[in-house]
N, C-alpha and C positions, 0 to 999 in steps of 0.2 A: 509419327503417334498419331492416333487420333484426334480428331479435332475436337475441343471443346462442346459439349453440350450447353445448350441455353436451360435456363433454369426460370421457376419462378416459386413463391412464396405468398399465400394470399394477395392475388393480383401484382406483386410488384414482377415485374418480368425482365431478366438478362441475358443480353447475346453472351454465347461464348465468348464472342472481342472483349466483349465489359469485365467477362469472369478472367479473363487472362488476365487484363491490365490490372485488377483489382487482385489476385490472387500476385501479380508483379511487387505491387506496392507493397504487400503484404511484407513478403519475405525481405523486403529491402529497406522497408523504415521501420519494421516493428518488431520484426522475429528475433534480432540480434538482443534483443531486453530478455527474451525468451526460446532461445532456441532447444526447442523440444520435437519440431517437424520438419520433415524432410524438404526439402525445394527442388527435390525432384520427381516426387510423386505428382500426380497431373492432377487438376480438377475434377476430373472424372474420377477417378481412384479414390480419392479424397469423397467425394459423393456416395459413393458405392459404399464406402467405410462406413460413412458417418452421415448423414446431413445435416445432425446438429454443431459438428466439427466444421464442415463447408461453410456451414452459414457464419458460425463464426467468424471464419478468415476473413469472409465476405464481409458481414458488418464491422470487423474491425480496423479493414484497410479503407474503408468508406467516410470514415471519419477525414481522412487527406485526398479525397478522389473529387476533384474539382470537376468532371465532368458531370457530375450529377452530385447535387451539396442535399439532396432529399433525401436521397438513400439512408441515411445512419438513421434520423429518427421515426424515419418507413418502416424499416424493419427491426428498431428495437424491442418493442413489444412481441414480438411473435420471436426473436430469440431467447428473449428473457424467460419465455416461457419451456422452450426448447431445453433450456438451462435447467429447470424444474422439471423436465418429465425427462430429462437423460435416463435417468436411473432404471426405468421402463422401457426406453426406447427399441430395445431388441440390438443396439450398436455394442460394439465388444466394449467392455469394461475398461479399455487403454485408451480409447476415443474417446469413452464418456471423460474421461480424467485430462485427456488434453483439451477438449473444448471447454472443460470447465476454469482448465488454469489462465487461457483465453480470456474468459467472460468476466473471471475474479481480477485479470492484471489491467484489461480495460472494459471498465464498466459501462452496460449500454443506460443512454437515459429512460428515466421510466417516466410515465404520465402519470398526472393526479389521481388515478384513480388505483395505482399500484405498489404496493409494501416496498420498499427496499428490500433485494430478495439475496444480497451480497452475503451478510452474515451467515443464514442461514444453507446456502450452496456453498460456504467457504467448509461449513461442518459435513456436507456430504460429501465434499473431494475428499476429505481426510480418512471417511469410514468406508469409502470405495474404494481406495486405496487398500486399507487396513486388511479390508475383506477380500480384496487379491491378494495379501502377503507381500504386498510392496515393505513393507516396513522392516521386512526380512527376507533381502531379495536373496539370499544361498538357499530359502525354506519355501520360497513362493510357491515349488510345485506340492509344495501340501495342502495349500488352501483351496486346490480344485478339487471337485465332486465326481465331475464327471467320468475323467478319465485320467489312472496315473501316468503322469509326466516323469520326465528322465528331469535328474536336479538340473538346474540353470549352466550352460557354460559360462567361463569369466566374461565374454563380450554382451552375454544374455544380464549376470549381474551388474555390470555398470550400467546398460542403458534403464535397469530397473530403478537403482542406485540413485541415477541421477533425477529419474522422473519423482522417485522419493522426496528427494532433496529439494525439489520446484512445489511438490503439495506442502513439505512441512512449511517449507519460508511461505508459500501462500497465505496457507492456513493461517501461520502464527501474524502476519502483516494484516490480512483484514480484522483477527478479532482486534488486534492492537487499534487499527484505523475507524473500527466501531465502538471502542472501550470496552471490550470485554475481555476476561480473562482467557488467554489460551493456553494450551497445555503444552509444558514444556516437550526438549526432545528425549529428556530422561523417559517422561510418564510413557512416550510413546514408543521406546524400544524398552524389549521385556532382559536385555543382555547388553552390561556395560561394552561388550567386548563390538556390539555392532556398530557402536558409534564411530570407535577408531574404523573397523573397515570401511564403511561408508565413506569417513571422509580419504581415506587411500584411495578409493575407484573414482572420487569426482574431481575437477579440475578445481584448482586452487581458490579460484576467483567465486565458483559458487561453494565452495566451502565457508571462506572467510565471507561470505553472502549469512549461508545456514546459522555461521554462530554469529554474525551481530543479531539479527532475528529472535535466535534463543537467547541473547543476554537481554536486550531488551523485554525478552518474553517472562525470562528468571527473575528479571528489576521488577515487572510492574507485579508476579507473583508476591512477592517478597514486602512490596509495600502494600501491597490487602493484606497480607497476614497480620503486617503493625498495626495497620488500621490509622487513617486518617482523615475520616471526617470531622473527629473533635480532635485535634492536639493538641494533646500537652507538654508541657518543657521536656518532658521526660520522653515521650515520643519521637521529639523533634531531636533531642541528641541520639536515638536511634537513628532514626532518620539519615540526619548528617553521617553517621558511621556506615549505614547501610551505602549509602549514595556513593561515598569515597571509596568504598570497593566494589562497588558495579564500574563507577569511571575510569579506576584503573584497568579494569580489563578493561576496558573500553580504548583506553589509551595503547593497551598492550595490542589490540585489533589491528589499529590505524597503521601501527607499523609493518604491519602486510599488505596493505594498499599499494598496488600497484597503476592501474589502468585507473579513468577518471570516473569507471562507475564503481568501483572498487572504494576510492574516498568518497564519492556522496553515499557509498551505504555505510562507512563508518562513520563519517561525520555527521549523519542521522541516526545513528546509534549513539553517538554522546551525547544530541540533543535530548533526545526521550529520556534517555536517564536522568540529564540534569534540569532538565523541564518539572520534575520533581520536588523540585527547591520551591515551586510554587504555592507546594503545601503547607510550609509553614505559618506559623503568622507573622503577618505583616509587619510587628515589632521587631521581630527579630533577623528581618532580611539583612542582610548584609552587606557591605561593597564587594566582598569577594563573591559572595555564591552568585548575586546577580551578574556581573561581570565573567564570570564563567558561564552562565547562562546565556549572555549576549556573545558572546566569543562564539558558540558554540552553533548560535542560531544564526549567527552571519559565516561560519566555515558554511552550513549550510546550502545557505542561501550561496554561495560562492563556488560552491560543489556542481550544482545543478546549472549555476551558467556557463562551469567548465563544460560539463556535461554535454551540454546544448550544441556547442561548437562542432561535436561529430555527427550529430543528427540532422536526419533530413527537414526539420523544425519542432517548434515545443512544441505543433498538435501531437506530435505521435507520445508523446508522454505519458509511461504507466502509470497507473494509478500512485506510485509509492511517492515520483517526482511530484505528484499534485498534491499529494497531501504533506508533504516534507515542506513544501512552501506555506503552505496555512500553517504548520504546526511550529515553523522559525517567524514566522510574521506575526502570529497571535503571541511569544512568548516576548518579540519586540518590540509591539505594540503597548502592553502591560507597563514591560520596562520602561521605554519613552514617556511612557502618561505618568508616572510615578516619581518618586523623588528622584534628583540626578545625582550619582554617585562622585565622589571627585577621580576613582581610579578607573570609570567608565569612558569608554572612548564613545561619546552620543553624537558625533557627525559620522563617524563611520554606521554607526548602528541605527540612525535616518538615513544614509545612503543605502543598505541594505535594503530596508524597510521598504525604499523605493524603486528598486531593482525586483524586489519580489513582484510589487504591485505590476511593472513592467511584462516579468514575464508570465504573469498567470496571465495576462491580455492576449501573450503567444500562445499560451498551452489551451486555450478555451474552442471548444468547436463546436457547441450548440451554447443557445439560449440555456441560463440557469444550470449549467452543467459547475464541477468544483470551484473550476478555475474562473469561471464567471461572477460566480458570487465570492471569491475571495476578493477579485477586482473591486465590487463594489462595497463589502463589509469593510473594508480596508481603507479605501478612499473616503468614507463619509466618516468611519467612526475619528481616523486621525484629525479632521478638523471639528470632531465634535468638543464642547465644551461640558458634555454632561458624561459620557464613557468616564467608566471609573470614577466615580465622584460621588458623595452623595447630595441628596437636596441641598446641604447649606454651602456647597462647593467643595468641600474639603475630600481629601484623596479616600476612595476604598479601593484597595490592593488584594483585600481578601478573596479567596478563590469560593464562589457561591456552589459552583458545581464542581463536586469532590469525588464522585463515585465513580468517574468514566475513565478512572488512569491517565494512561499519558494521554489522550484526548481532552480531557477535563479543562485545559485553556480555551483550548478551540470553542469548546460549546458550549462556556463561560460567556465570549468572545463576543460571539453569536448573540447568545441573552441579553448582554447588553446594548448591540445594534437590533436587534427587535424592540428591544425595549423604545428607543426613540424612535427609529424610523420603519418600524413596522406592525405599529401596536395594536392591529385588528387581528393580527396571526393569533392571539390567545384567545379571542372572542369566534374563530369560528370552529 
């Protein structure tokens, strides 16, 4: 094959051999989490198909490229801008979708002057996919204006079904991480039979992940409809029934988990449902609901630890692992800072909390990324005598942030941290 050509992006120059090394790192360390690209395709071809996709691969691999540790932050702003402009870049929608999936799974650092683009990009990803008919794989040819295409072959429908499944998973996950209500699979597919045929065409592991994300989405929507900003005792009873029903479905999914990643996906799914117990009035917290939440949080941290055994290192972790660690440890911190229930295994919860801090240290790839912030916030709040306390020192267990769904307890934790350790944040 032809030698890999050198490339440059805004005064950042890479030789052909550096690009080869970065592509090798990407396909060995990162691609297993998102197997949507062909490792046989050369870097030259990827660049010809889509400069955005090419630089996304290079940028993600640079997270663990020890030969040039400056590369990630040097490329980040340009790649974030390319992602936003990819819809008008002239590259095919297919490659645009692949690039967006990558940058949403391993988000790039943003500088202080740039807004967080992940939530807008997730909507763009979904709409580009639908504009190109991915949500109806057997009729995708009906969405092309320029030329009449034949109906797709079975192989093409499998390829499209897999990409659509990844789009839904990444879109829903991004919305949940940002505390926004996503659309469920039922809302995205016009025909009930489509979901069945989608599940038949994609791998069992991908089906399981899709079901987990969709269950979190449907649970979030149901909680939103119930209303939890100011919760009455009647709403609380309804919330109990609702969470039990969704948790039963999550338990059914746990049985289908075979790989370490499957177990991570299902444990995270259960945690994302159990976390809504924190929306109750603290007076109605029972040892039962908090013990179940604690177990779900410990299981999630344990599943991340297990998953890491087969990874090149935690620095390659996709966003869902970073976020799961933050959600689980926020739940444990809140429980451990509150009254200790006899039914709770406090020592196990404490050990899991410290494991989460150690894992986050290994996940961090640049200053002030999610993992680095997680370490700082969790460490300082653990030793704080003011966090989750009123001015008189009595416990303050109620959630103050109540409109951000699953991520509300995380944002609430960050608010407690800012008030004590970063008070000037609110004055800037």
